[in-house]
Every structure is written in C-alpha cells, then in structure tokens.
VOGU-3710 file (C-alpha; in Angstrom, 3 decimals, decimal comma):
1> mrqargmlia> -131,943/-196,673/-60,033  -131,446/-196,322/-56,508  -129,994/-192,565/-57,212  -132,589/-191,681/-59,122  -135,240/-192,932/-56,724  -133,477/-190,674/-54,043  -133,455/-187,987/-56,172  -137,284/-188,203/-56,592  -137,667/-188,675/-52,944  -135,688/-185,747/-51,928
11> earhcifsfc> -137,555/-183,691/-54,858  -140,926/-184,565/-53,269  -139,730/-183,573/-49,901  -138,531/-180,380/-51,185  -141,900/-179,963/-52,899  -143,763/-180,874/-49,888  -141,651/-178,444/-47,794  -142,122/-175,553/-50,661  -146,005/-176,278/-50,369  -145,892/-176,018/-46,486
21> vfailrssls> -143,967/-172,566/-46,713  -146,310/-171,445/-49,475  -149,398/-172,549/-47,527  -148,155/-170,985/-44,423  -147,107/-167,867/-46,320  -150,578/-167,330/-47,814  -152,191/-168,068/-44,828  -150,369/-165,264/-42,937  -151,077/-162,958/-45,773  -154,615/-163,964/-45,562
31> waqetpacld> -154,588/-163,547/-41,808  -153,135/-160,245/-42,516  -155,911/-158,788/-44,811  -158,153/-160,084/-42,627  -157,209/-159,160/-39,380  -159,358/-155,874/-38,497  -157,879/-152,170/-38,323  -157,628/-151,333/-34,635  -156,766/-147,675/-32,703  -156,845/-147,850/-28,851
41> gfcigqsird> -158,962/-151,187/-28,740  -161,322/-150,064/-31,127  -161,676/-152,092/-34,412  -163,474/-152,385/-37,522  -166,425/-154,733/-37,322  -166,540/-154,376/-33,302  -169,919/-154,421/-31,887  -171,102/-151,912/-29,425  -171,419/-154,631/-26,946  -167,887/-154,846/-26,773
51> arfdktqwie> -166,585/-153,704/-23,041  -164,247/-151,260/-24,715  -167,425/-148,804/-25,071  -167,737/-148,897/-21,218  -164,195/-147,749/-20,459  -164,472/-144,667/-22,661  -164,986/-141,500/-21,475  -167,386/-140,346/-24,369  -167,537/-136,400/-25,006  -170,767/-134,693/-25,621
61> pkegfskakc> -170,778/-132,224/-28,042  -171,465/-128,683/-26,829  -172,294/-127,176/-29,954  -173,891/-128,278/-33,319  -176,106/-130,986/-31,116  -179,538/-130,433/-31,038  -182,914/-132,239/-30,355  -185,027/-132,907/-33,548  -188,568/-132,520/-32,825  -191,410/-135,431/-33,444
71> tgvgclpena> -193,672/-134,010/-36,637  -195,262/-137,063/-37,624  -197,009/-140,159/-36,682  -194,572/-142,206/-37,970  -191,828/-141,083/-35,218  -193,982/-141,624/-32,299  -192,205/-144,060/-30,284  -195,030/-146,638/-30,348  -194,773/-146,364/-33,983  -190,818/-145,808/-34,585
81> frgytpedqa> -190,008/-148,576/-32,098  -192,844/-151,287/-32,553  -191,915/-154,708/-31,269  -189,858/-153,079/-28,357  -191,300/-152,879/-24,608  -192,560/-149,390/-23,886  -189,938/-148,422/-21,621  -187,114/-148,918/-24,058  -189,359/-147,311/-27,002  -189,322/-144,174/-24,590
91> klaealswky> -185,606/-144,394/-24,182  -184,887/-144,838/-27,832  -186,816/-142,231/-28,857  -185,255/-139,765/-26,352  -181,662/-141,125/-27,186  -182,161/-140,866/-31,232  -183,951/-137,563/-31,062  -180,565/-135,921/-30,742  -178,550/-135,115/-33,704  -175,151/-133,564/-34,129
101> glnaynvitk> -173,701/-132,077/-37,386  -175,036/-131,297/-40,799  -175,232/-134,831/-41,594  -177,251/-135,472/-38,684  -175,373/-137,986/-36,581  -176,661/-139,791/-33,771  -174,089/-139,455/-30,695  -172,895/-142,047/-28,219  -173,014/-141,004/-24,726  -172,178/-142,419/-21,629
111> qnleilrryr> -176,171/-142,249/-20,627  -177,519/-143,759/-23,799  -174,926/-146,651/-24,327  -177,199/-149,321/-22,576  -180,199/-148,458/-24,609  -178,302/-148,183/-27,894  -176,994/-151,978/-27,318  -180,589/-152,549/-27,501  -181,184/-150,874/-30,853  -181,891/-153,611/-33,840
121> yecdltprgi> -184,205/-151,593/-36,248  -186,392/-148,615/-36,462  -189,999/-148,649/-38,398  -189,461/-144,621/-39,011  -187,790/-144,303/-42,437  -187,228/-140,635/-42,288  -183,940/-139,863/-40,229  -181,591/-139,668/-42,842  -184,251/-139,352/-45,723  -186,408/-141,825/-47,099
131> wgerrfigay> -184,940/-145,396/-47,124  -181,759/-144,124/-45,445  -179,906/-145,302/-42,413  -178,850/-143,315/-39,293  -175,132/-143,142/-38,503  -173,852/-143,294/-35,006  -170,865/-141,269/-33,546  -168,720/-141,547/-30,547  -165,980/-139,121/-29,816  -163,092/-139,402/-27,410
141> qstpsryltv> -159,623/-137,950/-26,278  -156,819/-140,552/-26,363  -154,758/-141,169/-23,565  -152,200/-139,698/-22,945  -151,630/-137,950/-26,186  -155,222/-136,587/-26,246  -155,965/-136,714/-29,854  -159,596/-136,155/-30,935  -160,710/-139,600/-31,512  -163,975/-140,503/-33,272
151> vglrlihgel> -165,670/-143,873/-33,961  -168,353/-144,428/-36,447  -171,014/-147,190/-36,066  -174,123/-148,279/-38,283  -176,344/-151,129/-38,022  -175,021/-154,536/-39,405  -177,480/-157,721/-38,964  -178,969/-155,906/-36,412  -176,315/-154,555/-34,424  -174,527/-151,378/-34,252
161> tvyrlarqyp> -170,961/-152,232/-35,401  -167,710/-150,094/-36,095  -167,176/-149,170/-39,751  -165,101/-146,296/-39,241  -162,292/-145,179/-37,293  -160,930/-141,219/-37,393  -158,393/-139,390/-35,413  -157,169/-135,730/-35,534  -153,182/-135,279/-35,182  -152,202/-131,689/-34,687
171> yqnqnelasl> -148,973/-130,713/-36,122  -146,735/-127,533/-36,333  -144,455/-127,967/-39,369  -143,711/-130,397/-42,107  -140,980/-132,644/-40,295  -143,543/-133,223/-37,357  -146,146/-134,244/-40,226  -143,421/-136,516/-41,989  -142,720/-138,439/-38,838  -146,113/-139,082/-38,044
181> arelggeyrk> -146,841/-140,636/-41,750  -143,289/-142,778/-40,720  -145,039/-143,643/-37,826  -148,374/-144,588/-38,896  -147,450/-146,061/-42,159  -144,872/-148,670/-40,119  -147,970/-149,644/-37,816  -150,582/-150,132/-40,673  -147,997/-150,875/-43,550  -149,643/-151,470/-46,991
191> rlllygylss> -153,031/-151,212/-45,807  -152,596/-147,367/-45,316  -152,770/-144,664/-47,801  -150,403/-141,851/-46,980  -151,930/-139,197/-49,207  -149,963/-135,650/-49,829  -152,612/-133,651/-50,761  -155,817/-132,528/-48,636  -157,859/-135,468/-47,197  -161,106/-134,336/-48,893
201> naysdvieqh> -159,900/-136,105/-52,065  -158,244/-139,079/-50,263  -161,278/-141,576/-50,833  -160,952/-141,848/-54,346  -157,439/-142,704/-54,213  -158,506/-145,317/-51,185  -161,129/-146,989/-53,582  -158,964/-147,039/-56,665  -155,635/-148,582/-54,965  -158,003/-151,019/-52,578
211> kdgwfarstl> -156,489/-149,401/-49,404  -158,341/-149,695/-45,925  -157,498/-145,740/-44,683  -155,645/-142,797/-45,142  -153,505/-140,464/-43,646  -153,422/-137,079/-44,751  -153,602/-133,263/-44,018  -157,318/-132,150/-43,097  -156,385/-128,363/-43,125  -154,341/-126,137/-45,167
221> fnptdlsdna> -151,002/-125,222/-43,652  -151,208/-122,244/-41,656  -148,009/-120,466/-40,458  -149,521/-117,509/-38,744  -151,636/-120,019/-36,257  -149,677/-123,494/-35,433  -152,395/-124,752/-33,652  -154,686/-124,422/-36,560  -152,845/-127,027/-38,583  -154,336/-130,897/-38,571
231> aelvlidpkt> -154,143/-134,099/-40,049  -156,116/-137,078/-40,084  -156,075/-141,052/-39,822  -159,231/-142,742/-41,359  -159,765/-146,342/-41,143  -162,560/-147,790/-43,051  -164,573/-151,210/-43,233  -163,432/-152,791/-46,494  -166,704/-153,873/-47,145  -167,598/-150,210/-47,467
241> rtllqpssmp> -165,011/-149,210/-49,526  -166,859/-148,576/-52,777  -169,866/-146,745/-50,878  -167,228/-143,723/-50,109  -167,967/-140,518/-51,473  -167,115/-136,957/-51,597  -169,008/-134,856/-48,812  -168,238/-131,576/-46,926  -165,279/-131,422/-44,387  -164,879/-132,966/-42,046
251> esgeikplpv> -166,904/-135,877/-43,036  -165,188/-136,392/-46,417  -164,729/-140,080/-47,779  -168,195/-141,051/-45,737  -170,121/-143,760/-47,348  -173,437/-143,260/-48,966  -176,711/-143,917/-47,263  -177,572/-147,518/-47,394  -181,404/-149,023/-47,891  -183,078/-150,226/-44,513
261> nlplacnrsl> -184,474/-153,463/-44,198  -187,532/-153,134/-42,082  -188,606/-156,340/-40,112  -191,642/-157,955/-39,701  -192,419/-156,073/-36,441  -192,698/-152,471/-38,758  -195,405/-154,406/-41,309  -198,382/-153,430/-38,936  -200,446/-150,283/-40,280  -200,046/-146,874/-38,534
271> plq> -203,050/-145,418/-36,753  -204,142/-142,414/-38,629  -203,136/-139,235/-37,029
//
C-alpha cells in the first residue's frame, strides 16, 4: 500500500511538472505569436505618439508628391475637421492636402508630425473614395546600411497606428539574395514567408499560410545593371491579413480601403455652397 501511494505521489508530481512545462511552453508560444514584428524600433501596432517617430529623419518625396486642391464645400477645413480648434483645422487641411503616388498616400514629414498626432477623424469622405480611409506613409533610410524603409499607418481607434513596415534591399547576385533570406529568416523565423518569386503575388500565400509578412524579389534580375536589382521585406498587421489584395507595384499586397466611422462631430449639416 505504501509503495502504491508513493507511486501515485510520484505520478502526481510528474503530472504537475508536465503541466507546468506545458503551461510555460504554451505561454512562450503565445507570447511569441503576440509579440509585434519590429524594424529599427518601429513595430506593428505602434502609435504615432511613440518617441521613435521624433528620432527619425523622414524623407520628403521629390517626385510624385503634389497638392490636391479643395473643390467642394465638404473639404473646407471648417467642415472636414469639425470639432478641432480653428488652428488645428488649418494645419490639418494643409498637411493632408499633400498626396503621394497613385494610391494618394499622405506623407509623414518632420514638419507635419505634431499635427498628425492630433488627427483623430475627418468628416470629408472623399480622400480615398466614398467611405474609404486615408493611408499614411513615412520613409527613411536605415542607419548605417542606408536601406530605404517605409512605415505605413492608418487610423485605429482614433489614432494613427503602424499597420505595415517595408524595406528595400538591393542585391547583386543570387548568393547575396540567399544570404539576406537566411538572415531575415533567422530573425523573424516562422512568421515570415520567404517567397521564391516576385513579391507581387506573395500576398496570396501570406493569407493562405497565415504569415505576418514576406521577403521576396521586388524586381526581375537585371544582369546588365546590378544596381537595378532589389528585394523587399514587408511586415504586416496580422489583423489585416485577410484584407490584403493585389495592386500595382510597389504597393502589392496592400490592404483594401476600410469604411470610415464618422464621430458625432460630423453629424452637423453642411452649409449650402
């Protein structure tokens, strides 16, 4: 009887130990899955209020950057930004009137960073098509490698938040590309898709395989101009994975526009034009 009791106690201890190990492993796995993907101190889910945004030398585009003229009563500062102070209305109207690229991104600069931190909503529904939301990007060159890096933000719970990180890697031969893949694969492990083709179609496998980003070639290999060869690393917010959709390069795998939820401040009727 004593021997049987001892075996039961030992078995119970083993079960408790096993349960603890399982719980620790499960906790570690859960932590690993919940840990945001990061690049240079920028992380998926990070607020524009983070001090990292102040320390970055943001690049202002020299080409494809133009100012959109207000052509309707809805886009006037006092109407588009109802509920803000008159001073903030004017600053937001100026900052958000500048658009970049075919997808009309709004660009983060050193000059507009502070006003964009106060951007909570907008009553004008037209910036990205009816009922669509704006997208924001900030570009910089990493130190010391000087890789071109882009931070993508969108409004989440009334605050501009990082939903996408992308970096361009130039390479000159297949060995260099494979070395980059091994390096990034070791850093991001199973959450990253190492894609063997052009990145324009990587988004579909990211959705299917439940990955949090990809590394792939972003251009066809050009043996006559080695400076023309590039690969890209893209990290995404897992919550937007099912929203990925094809689009023209280099915005392949962008998320589709989401509906805007207008606050009560926007319910006031617009004056007649």
